[in-house]
N, C-alpha and C positions, 0 to 999 in steps of 0.2 A: 180303652184308651190308657196308655201308660201315664203314670203320674209320679211325682216325687213321693218318697216315703215321708212319714211323719218326722223321722229323724232328720231327713234332708231339709224339710221346712224349718225345723228347730235350728239347724245350723244357719240358715239364712237370717232368721230373726236375731239370733245371737250376734252375728257379724254386723247387723244393722244398728245395734244398740250404741248410743253415744258414749264416748269415753267418760268415765266418772259419774254416770247416771245412777240414780236410785230407781230400781225397777221392781214392780210387782208382777209375778207370774201366776195367772189364774189357774183354776182347776182344769184338768184335762190336758189337751195338747200343749198349752203354754208351759207346763211344768217341765217338759222335755228340754226346754231351752237352757236350763241350768247346767246341763252336761257339756255345753259347747261355748260358754262364755269364757274367753281367754283371760288369764290373769292380768295381762298387760292392758286390758281394757279398763281395769280399775272400776268395774261395775259392782254396785252393792245390790244384791237381790233381797227382796222382802217377801215374806209369806204371811198371808192374813191371819194364820193361826198363831203368829207370835214369834217368828224367827227373822232376824235381821243379819244380813251378810252371810249367805250360805252358798254352797256349790253342789253340783251333782255328786253323788257318792263316788269317790275314786275307785278304780278297779282294784280289787283285792282287799278293800277296807271292810271290816266287819260292820254290818248295818246296826244302828241303834234305833229300834222301833219306837222310841220316845222322841226321836228327832226326824220328823216327816214334813213333807211339803203339803200343799193344798190338795194334791191328789193321793195323799197318804203313802207316797213313795219315800223311802229312807234317803236322807240327804246328809251333808256334812257341814257343820258350822265352821267358817273360816276364822283365822286369827283376827281378833278384834270384833268378832260377831257377838250376838247377844240373843238370849231368850227374853221376850217381853210379854206383858199381859195383853189380853185381847183389846182392852180399852185403849191402851197406848198404840197398838197396831192399827186399830181403826182410826185413831186420831191422826196417824201418819197418812192413812189412805184418804181421809176426808179433808185434811188440812192443807192440801196443796204441796206436800213434801215429796211426792213421788214424781219423777220426771216422765216415766213411761209405765203404763199398765198394759200387759199383753193378755187378752181375754179370748176365750173360745166364743163361738157364735153359731146360732141356728140360722140366722139371716143377718145380712147387713144391707142397708139401702143405699141408693145412689147418692144420698146426701149425708150418709154417715150415721143413720139411725141404727141402733144395736138391739137385737132381740136374742137373748141367750138364757132366759130363765124358764120358759115354758112354751111348748108347741101348741097348747090349747087342747091337746088330746086328753080326754078324761082318764085314760089309762096311765098317763105320765104323772109323776109327782113333781109339782112346781118347786123350783129351788133357786131363789134369788141370791142366796149367799151374800158375799160382799161385793158383787159386781156393781150394784147400784151405787155403793159408796165410792168405789173406784172410778166409776163413770163420771161422778160429779167432782172428784177430788184430784185425780192425776192430771198432769199437764198435757200429756198426750196419751191417747188410747189407740192401741193397735189390735186388730182382730187376726186370729190365727185359726184356720179351719180348712176343711176340704172345700174344693171349688163347687162341688155338687153333692147332693144327698146320695144315699145308696141306690135309690131308684132314678138317679140322673137328673133330679130337679135342681135348677140353679139356686145357690144360697146367696148370691149377690143379685139383688132385685131392685126394681124401680121403687117399690114401696113395700115395707115389711107386712106380711100377713099375720105374723105371730105377735103376741103382746110385747111392747117395747120395754127394754131395760132402761134406756136413755135415748134421747133424740139428738141427732147431729153431733155425735161425740167421736166417732171413729175417723181417724185421719189416714190410716194405712191398713191395707188388708194383705196378709200373707196366705196364699193357698198352695195346694199341691200342683198348680199349673202356672201361677203368676204372682207377682207382687204389684199391687195396685194402690195408687194414691187417690184419696178423695180430695178434690180441689174445688174452689168456687165454680170452675168451669165444668166440673163433672169428674168421671172416673178416668184416670190416666194410668196406663200400664207402664210401670217402671221397668219391668223385666218379665219375660215369659219363658217357659221351657222351650228348648230349641226345636223339639219335635212337633209342636203344635203351631198351626198358622194363625194369623190374626183373625181370620174368618172363623176358624174352628173355635178359638177362644171366645169370640163374640157370641157364637151359637150356644155356648155353655154358660152365658152370662145374661141375665134378664134385665139388663140396663145398658145403655150405650157406653162404649169404651172409646178412648182415643189412644193412639200409639205414638 
């Protein structure tokens, strides 16, 4: 099955960010979004390791490896940006000062439960990071992930099998096949790739969808 690239998903997330929003980009796929936020959106990006108002490293700019995002990728601090201590950074995250947090996920349930810190596999190292703080502090939480696992198991499910990071917090899911809103009435598909039918998308989703 053909899917969007991670870069394509990042472009979709970036274009959906509200103008003037303060946004946290979580580790993994979400950090790609910084490359595609347009200057005219006036979005302020925050990284939990203590950087406020940054952008993806411009082409041709020499990387400074003391200036990295949550995925340890070099970034560039914009004019008016700041380096802040971790306590201040987490205060922003917990205190309701972020408009949107974009987080990766292992699973998202039909009611917006988020599981993104451990699969339960004893061979995996649990890593809660700052996701729990973001999940309780940001005004809106978006998930950004592949629609299915490498072995084709749905990651959007009726009920999460993995340990939860937070319950009922995700409001929108961006995947390599679709953009889906979580509403009181259930999962509603805002947009899907043109080459997949509604029936095929539903078959790759373990919870009911509306279109």
